C-alpha positions as CSV (number, residue, x, y, z in Angstrom):
1,M,28.4,19.6,-7.2
2,E,29.0,16.1,-5.4
3,G,26.4,13.4,-4.7
4,S,24.9,10.0,-6.2
5,I,21.0,10.3,-6.2
6,H,18.9,7.2,-6.5
7,L,15.4,8.2,-7.8
8,V,12.3,5.2,-7.2
9,G,9.8,5.4,-10.0
10,I,12.7,7.5,-11.9
11,G,10.1,7.0,-15.4
12,G,7.3,8.8,-14.0
13,V,6.6,12.7,-15.1
14,G,7.6,14.1,-11.5
15,M,10.7,12.0,-10.4
16,S,12.1,12.3,-14.3
17,A,11.2,15.8,-13.9
18,L,13.4,15.7,-10.7
19,A,16.5,14.3,-12.2
20,Q,17.0,16.0,-15.4
21,A,17.2,18.8,-12.9
22,Y,20.0,16.9,-10.5
23,L,22.1,16.5,-14.0
24,D,21.9,19.8,-14.9
25,V,23.5,21.0,-11.5
26,G,25.9,18.1,-11.5
27,Y,24.4,15.4,-9.8
28,A,25.1,11.6,-9.9
29,V,21.8,9.9,-10.8
30,S,20.5,6.4,-10.6
31,G,17.3,5.0,-10.7
32,A,14.5,2.5,-10.5
33,D,11.0,2.0,-12.7
34,R,8.7,-0.8,-12.7
35,S,8.2,0.0,-16.5
36,L,11.8,-1.5,-17.6
37,R,11.2,-4.4,-19.1
38,A,13.8,-7.4,-19.5
39,D,14.6,-7.2,-22.7
40,G,16.3,-3.8,-22.2
41,R,13.5,-1.9,-23.7
42,C,12.1,0.9,-22.2
43,T,10.4,4.5,-22.4
44,P,11.3,7.8,-24.7
45,V,11.9,9.2,-21.2
46,L,14.0,6.5,-19.9
47,E,16.2,6.6,-22.3
48,A,16.8,9.9,-23.0
49,L,18.2,10.2,-18.9
50,A,20.3,6.5,-19.7
51,T,21.7,8.9,-22.7
52,E,22.9,11.6,-20.4
53,G,24.3,8.6,-18.0
54,V,21.7,7.7,-15.3
55,R,21.9,4.2,-14.5
56,L,18.6,2.3,-14.0
57,F,17.6,-0.9,-12.5
58,P,14.6,-2.8,-11.9
59,D,12.6,-2.2,-9.0
60,D,14.1,-4.6,-7.0
61,G,16.4,-2.8,-4.6
62,S,19.9,-3.7,-7.1
63,G,20.3,0.0,-7.5
64,V,20.6,0.6,-4.0
65,G,24.6,0.6,-2.5
66,V,27.1,1.7,-0.7
67,G,27.6,4.5,-3.5
68,T,24.2,6.1,-2.8
69,D,23.7,9.1,-0.8
70,R,20.7,9.7,-0.9
71,L,17.3,8.2,-1.7
72,V,14.7,10.1,-3.7
73,V,10.6,9.0,-3.6
74,S,7.0,10.5,-4.3
75,T,3.9,9.4,-2.0
76,A,2.8,6.6,-4.6
77,I,5.8,4.7,-3.6
78,E,4.6,1.8,-0.9
79,D,6.5,1.3,2.5
80,T,7.5,-2.2,1.1
81,N,9.0,-1.4,-1.7
82,P,13.0,-3.1,-2.3
83,D,14.7,-0.3,-2.9
84,L,13.1,1.7,0.0
85,A,13.9,-1.4,2.3
86,A,17.5,-1.5,0.9
87,A,17.8,2.3,1.9
88,R,16.8,1.6,5.0
89,A,19.0,-1.3,5.6
90,R,21.7,0.7,4.7
91,G,21.6,3.7,6.4
92,I,20.3,6.1,3.7
93,P,18.5,9.0,3.9
94,V,15.2,8.9,2.0
95,V,13.6,12.2,1.0
96,H,10.4,12.9,-0.6
97,R,10.4,14.5,-4.6
98,A,9.1,17.6,-3.2
99,A,11.9,18.4,-0.3
100,A,13.8,17.6,-2.6
101,L,12.9,19.6,-5.6
102,S,12.6,22.9,-3.0
103,E,15.9,22.5,-2.1
104,L,17.1,22.2,-5.4
105,L,15.3,25.5,-6.3
106,S,15.7,27.3,-3.3
107,A,18.8,29.5,-4.5
108,R,15.8,31.1,-7.2
109,K,12.9,33.2,-6.7
110,L,10.2,30.1,-7.2
111,V,7.3,31.3,-9.2
112,A,5.0,27.9,-7.8
113,V,2.2,27.3,-10.3
114,A,-0.6,25.2,-8.0
115,G,-4.5,23.7,-9.1
116,T,-6.3,20.6,-10.1
117,C,-6.3,21.4,-13.6
118,G,-3.6,23.4,-16.2
119,K,-1.2,23.5,-14.0
120,S,1.8,21.8,-16.3
121,T,0.2,23.9,-19.3
122,V,0.7,27.2,-17.0
123,T,4.2,26.6,-16.4
124,A,5.2,25.5,-19.8
125,I,3.6,28.8,-21.3
126,L,4.8,31.3,-18.1
127,G,8.3,29.7,-18.7
128,H,7.7,30.3,-22.8
129,V,6.8,33.9,-22.4
130,L,10.1,34.6,-19.3
131,V,12.3,33.1,-21.9
132,E,10.9,35.3,-24.8
133,C,11.2,38.3,-22.5
134,G,15.0,37.6,-21.8
135,F,14.8,36.3,-18.2
136,D,16.3,32.8,-19.1
137,P,14.5,30.7,-16.2
138,L,14.7,27.7,-15.0
139,V,11.7,25.3,-15.4
140,V,10.5,22.3,-13.7
141,N,6.7,21.3,-15.2
142,G,4.9,18.3,-15.2
143,A,4.5,17.7,-19.2
144,Q,7.0,18.4,-21.7
145,V,7.3,21.2,-23.3
146,V,8.0,20.6,-27.7
147,G,10.8,21.1,-28.4
148,W,12.7,21.1,-24.6
149,D,13.9,17.9,-25.4
150,A,16.9,18.5,-27.4
151,N,15.8,15.7,-30.2
152,G,15.1,13.2,-27.0
153,T,18.5,13.6,-25.5
154,R,16.8,15.0,-22.3
155,V,13.9,14.7,-20.1
156,G,11.7,17.7,-22.0
157,S,9.3,18.7,-19.2
158,V,12.9,20.6,-17.6
159,R,14.8,24.0,-19.1
160,K,17.7,24.5,-18.0
161,G,18.2,28.5,-16.9
162,A,20.5,30.8,-15.4
163,G,18.2,33.5,-14.8
164,E,16.5,34.5,-11.0
165,Y,13.6,32.9,-11.5
166,A,12.3,29.5,-11.4
167,V,9.5,27.9,-12.7
168,A,7.8,24.8,-11.2
169,E,4.8,23.3,-11.0
170,V,3.6,21.8,-7.6
171,D,1.4,19.0,-6.7
172,E,-1.9,19.6,-4.9
173,S,-3.0,15.8,-4.9
174,D,-0.5,14.4,-1.7
175,K,-0.1,17.9,-0.3
176,S,3.4,17.9,-1.4
177,L,2.9,21.8,-2.1
178,T,3.6,22.9,1.0
179,A,7.4,22.2,1.1
180,F,7.6,25.2,-1.1
181,H,8.2,28.3,0.1
182,P,7.6,30.7,-3.4
183,Y,8.4,34.6,-4.2
184,A,5.3,34.4,-6.1
185,A,2.5,31.7,-7.1
186,I,-0.4,31.0,-9.5
187,V,-3.2,28.8,-8.3
188,T,-5.3,27.7,-11.6
189,N,-8.2,26.4,-9.9
190,A,-9.4,23.8,-6.9
191,S,-11.7,21.2,-7.1
192,A,-12.5,17.6,-5.3
193,D,-10.0,15.2,-7.9
194,H,-7.3,13.8,-5.0
195,Y,-9.4,15.7,-1.9
196,S,-12.5,16.9,-1.2
197,K,-13.1,21.0,-1.1
198,E,-13.3,20.4,3.1
199,E,-10.2,19.6,3.1
200,M,-8.3,21.9,0.8
201,A,-7.1,25.5,2.1
202,V,-6.5,28.7,-0.2
203,I,-4.8,31.5,1.6
204,D,-5.9,35.0,-0.3
205,G,-3.3,37.6,-0.6
206,R,-5.1,40.5,-0.1
207,D,-4.5,43.6,1.5
208,P,-7.2,44.8,4.4
209,S,-9.2,47.1,2.0
210,G,-9.7,44.4,0.2
211,K,-8.2,45.3,-3.1
212,R,-6.3,42.3,-4.9
213,H,-2.5,42.8,-5.2
214,S,-2.8,40.8,-8.8
215,C,-6.1,42.7,-10.5
216,R,-4.1,45.0,-12.6
217,F,-2.0,42.3,-14.0
218,I,-5.2,40.0,-15.0
219,H,-6.8,43.3,-16.6
220,E,-3.1,43.7,-18.4
221,A,-2.9,40.5,-19.8
222,E,-6.8,40.7,-20.9
223,D,-6.1,43.9,-22.7
224,A,-2.1,41.8,-23.9
225,L,-4.1,38.6,-24.9
226,G,-4.0,38.0,-28.7
227,V,-3.3,35.4,-30.9
228,F,-2.5,32.3,-28.8
229,P,-2.2,28.3,-30.5
230,M,-3.7,26.3,-28.6
231,P,-7.3,25.4,-28.7
232,G,-10.0,26.3,-26.3
233,A,-11.3,28.4,-23.6
234,H,-9.7,26.5,-21.1
235,N,-5.9,27.1,-22.8
236,R,-6.6,30.6,-23.2
237,A,-7.8,31.1,-19.7
238,N,-4.5,29.2,-18.9
239,A,-2.2,31.8,-21.5
240,R,-4.1,34.8,-19.7
241,L,-3.0,33.5,-15.7
242,A,0.5,32.8,-17.7
243,L,0.7,36.3,-19.2
244,A,-0.6,38.2,-15.9
245,M,2.3,36.6,-13.8
246,A,4.9,37.5,-16.4
247,I,3.7,40.9,-16.2
248,A,3.5,40.9,-12.7
249,L,7.6,40.2,-12.7
250,G,8.1,43.1,-14.8
251,A,8.1,41.6,-18.5
252,D,7.2,44.0,-20.6
253,P,3.1,43.6,-22.0
254,A,3.7,43.7,-25.5
255,K,6.6,41.1,-25.5
256,A,5.0,38.6,-23.2
257,A,1.4,38.5,-25.7
258,A,4.1,38.4,-28.6
259,A,5.5,35.7,-27.2
260,L,2.3,33.6,-26.7
261,A,2.0,33.3,-30.4
262,T,5.1,31.8,-30.6
263,F,4.0,29.4,-27.5
264,P,5.1,25.5,-29.3
265,G,3.0,23.1,-27.5
266,V,3.0,20.4,-24.5
267,E,3.3,17.1,-25.1
268,R,-0.2,15.6,-24.2
269,R,-2.0,18.3,-23.8
270,L,-4.9,18.5,-26.7
271,Q,-1.7,17.3,-29.2
272,R,-2.5,16.7,-32.8
273,V,-0.2,14.0,-33.1
274,G,-1.5,13.3,-37.3
275,S,-4.4,11.9,-38.8
276,V,-5.6,9.0,-40.1
277,L,-6.5,9.1,-44.1
278,C,-10.2,6.8,-44.4
279,G,-10.7,6.7,-48.9
280,D,-11.5,10.7,-49.6
281,Q,-12.0,11.2,-45.4
282,E,-9.0,12.5,-43.3
283,V,-9.4,12.0,-39.4
284,A,-7.3,13.9,-36.9
285,V,-5.7,12.2,-33.9
286,Y,-5.0,13.8,-30.7
287,D,-3.0,12.6,-27.5
288,D,-4.5,14.2,-24.1
289,Y,-3.5,14.0,-20.6
290,A,-7.4,14.2,-19.3
291,H,-8.0,11.9,-16.1
292,N,-10.9,14.1,-14.3
293,P,-13.9,15.3,-15.1
294,E,-13.0,18.8,-15.7
295,K,-10.2,17.9,-18.3
296,L,-12.1,15.5,-19.9
297,H,-14.8,18.0,-20.2
298,A,-12.8,20.7,-21.5
299,M,-11.2,18.2,-23.6
300,W,-14.3,16.7,-25.6
301,T,-16.0,20.0,-25.6
302,T,-12.7,22.2,-27.1
303,L,-12.7,18.8,-30.0
304,A,-16.4,18.3,-30.7
305,E,-16.4,21.9,-31.9
306,A,-13.9,21.9,-34.2
307,Y,-15.2,18.2,-34.7
308,P,-19.2,18.2,-35.7
309,R,-19.0,14.5,-37.6
310,G,-17.9,13.2,-34.2
311,V,-15.2,12.4,-31.3
312,A,-14.0,8.8,-30.7
313,A,-12.2,8.5,-27.3
314,V,-10.2,6.2,-26.0
315,W,-9.9,6.9,-22.0
316,R,-8.3,4.5,-19.7
317,P,-8.8,5.6,-15.6
318,H,-5.0,6.0,-14.3
319,G,-5.8,4.8,-10.5
320,Y,-8.6,2.0,-9.0
321,G,-8.2,4.8,-5.8
322,P,-9.3,7.6,-7.9
323,L,-11.6,6.1,-10.0
324,R,-13.6,5.2,-7.3
325,K,-13.5,8.4,-5.6
326,M,-14.9,10.4,-9.1
327,L,-17.0,7.6,-10.6
328,E,-20.3,9.4,-10.4
329,P,-18.5,12.6,-11.6
330,L,-16.7,10.9,-14.5
331,A,-20.0,9.6,-15.3
332,A,-21.8,12.4,-15.6
333,A,-19.1,14.4,-17.4
334,F,-19.3,12.2,-20.0
335,R,-23.2,12.0,-20.2
336,G,-22.7,16.2,-20.5
337,V,-20.2,16.1,-23.3
338,M,-20.6,12.9,-25.3
339,R,-23.4,13.3,-28.6
340,P,-25.0,10.8,-30.4
341,Q,-22.5,10.6,-33.2
342,D,-19.6,10.1,-30.5
343,A,-18.2,7.1,-29.0
344,L,-15.9,6.1,-25.3
345,V,-13.5,3.6,-25.8
346,L,-12.8,2.4,-22.1
347,L,-9.5,0.4,-20.9
348,P,-9.2,-1.4,-18.0
349,V,-7.4,1.0,-14.9
350,Y,-3.8,1.4,-15.4
351,D,-2.8,-1.1,-12.9
352,A,0.7,0.0,-11.8
353,G,0.9,-3.0,-9.1
354,G,1.1,-2.7,-5.6
355,T,-1.6,-3.3,-3.2
356,A,-4.0,-1.5,-4.5
357,D,-7.7,-2.2,-4.1
358,R,-8.6,-3.5,-7.1
359,S,-12.6,-4.0,-6.6
360,V,-13.7,-1.6,-8.7
361,N,-12.7,-1.2,-12.4
362,S,-14.1,0.4,-15.6
363,D,-17.1,-1.7,-16.0
364,A,-18.2,0.7,-13.0
365,L,-18.1,3.4,-14.8
366,A,-19.7,1.7,-18.3
367,A,-22.8,0.5,-16.0
368,L,-23.6,4.4,-15.2
369,M,-23.8,5.5,-18.8
370,G,-26.1,3.5,-20.1
371,D,-27.9,6.5,-21.0
372,A,-24.6,8.2,-22.6
373,P,-25.7,9.8,-26.0
374,G,-23.2,7.8,-28.5
375,V,-21.5,4.6,-27.9
376,V,-20.0,3.5,-24.6
377,K,-17.8,0.4,-25.9
378,L,-15.4,-2.0,-23.6
379,V,-12.0,-3.1,-24.6
380,S,-9.7,-5.6,-22.7
381,D,-6.9,-3.4,-24.1
382,L,-4.9,-1.0,-26.5
383,E,-4.7,-3.7,-29.1
384,E,-8.5,-4.4,-28.7
385,A,-9.2,-0.8,-28.6
386,E,-7.1,0.2,-31.5
387,E,-8.6,-2.8,-33.8
388,Y,-12.2,-1.2,-32.5
389,L,-11.1,2.4,-33.6
390,R,-9.2,1.2,-37.2
391,A,-12.2,-0.4,-38.1
392,R,-14.8,2.8,-37.7
393,A,-12.2,5.4,-37.9
394,D,-14.3,6.5,-41.6
395,A,-17.6,7.3,-38.8
396,F,-15.7,10.2,-36.7
397,G,-14.1,13.5,-37.2
398,A,-11.3,13.1,-34.8
399,I,-9.5,10.1,-32.1
400,V,-7.9,10.7,-29.1
401,T,-6.4,8.6,-26.7
402,A,-6.4,10.2,-22.9
403,G,-5.4,9.2,-19.5
404,A,-2.3,9.5,-17.0
405,R,-0.1,7.4,-16.1
406,D,-0.4,4.9,-19.6
407,P,2.8,5.3,-21.9
408,G,0.8,2.8,-24.4
409,L,-1.4,5.7,-25.0
410,P,0.2,8.0,-26.6
411,V,2.0,5.4,-28.7
412,L,-1.4,4.6,-29.7
413,A,-2.4,7.4,-30.8
414,R,1.1,7.9,-32.8
415,R,0.7,4.7,-34.9
416,L,-2.9,5.2,-35.7
417,A,-1.8,8.0,-37.0
418,G,1.0,6.0,-38.7
419,K,4.1,7.3,-36.9
420,E,4.8,4.6,-34.7
421,R,4.4,0.8,-34.7
C-alpha cells in the first residue's frame, strides 16, 4: 500500500494502536505527541513505533508537510492544534481516528467490543481465544496484551492476523463507535461515565418472539468456563462474554475454554508487576487502568479480598471534565470499598494541556471523603506519592497504582517493585 499518514497524539492508546495497524498493512507513518521530550527520551510505546520506522515530531505542526497524504485526529485534539492548523493550510484531508480504523478493518468481518468497563479485557481475551482456536484474527485493542509487543519492538495492543475476522475495541466515550459496521458485537455494560444514561442508546437484537439469539452461546460459555488466570468476578464475567462470542463464531467450546487457561493477561489491567520486601513482609505491587467508579470498585474489592492486611492505592484523575462529572460517584465508590486498614493517595488531575476548565482538582474529591474509612492523603506529584508509600509500605498487603493517561503511573509501580528507576 502507498500513502503517508500523520497521527496527532500518536502516543495515546488509541492512536498508537492505529499507527501499528497502519504499519502492518504497509503505510508510511509519522506522528506528533506532547509527551516527546526535548532530550529525546520518550515512552516505551513511542520507542517501539520509532523502532518500526515511524517519524516522530513535537506537537508543533512541524511533522505535517508536502508528503503528508492524510492527518488523523481523535476527539481529544483541540481545534487550535498546530498539526491540524498546518494540515488545513495545506489542504490535507483530516480524518477522525474511528473512521480511519473502520476503513482499515473494512475488508474483514469485524467483531466490535464496546462498553463503559471491560472492553479492552474482553477484546484481548477474545483475540487470544480465537488465535488458539485457529482463526488467526487481526486484533486492535485499547490496551497492550502481554507478549504481543515482540520484546518491545511493536505496539502490543495490535495483533497482525491473516484470518477473516478482525476484533476491535470501539469507543463509546465520544460516540465514535457509530463509525463502525460490525459483523458481530459485544456490549459489556453501560453506565454514565462519559454520557448520561439518557444520552445512550442500546439496540436489542431480539427476534419478534423475544428470544435472544445469543442465549444459547451464553449458556454454552457458562458450561465451558473453567480455569481463568485473571482475578476478580468482573474478569470472570469478561471471560464469559469473550467465550460466548468465540463459540458463536464457530470455535469449539472445549478448545475455547482451554484457551482461557493460557491467557497471558493485559497490561495495566490488575497487572501484578512485582513486590516490595519490608523485612519478612512481602507487599505485592499492582498497576491498573481503573479511572471510573465501576472500574475502581472492581479493582479495590478484588484486591481487598486477596489482601486483608490492607490496600494502598495511588490514583490520579485522568481529566478535569471527567473528575467534575464523576465527583460524587467517585467519592461514594471509594467510601464504599475502603476499610480502616486501607489508604488512598490522591494525585492532582493529569493535565494534558489545552484549554480545559481547571477549576476542580483532587482536593475537591478529598473534601467529599472526610468520613471515609482509612486514610485519604493528597500529594503533589508522583515523587511525593512514592516517598509516602515507601515510608509506610509494611502496613499494607498490596500497593496499586491506578488511573488512565498518565504514563508515569506504571513507571511508579515498577520503580516500587525495584524493576525500573
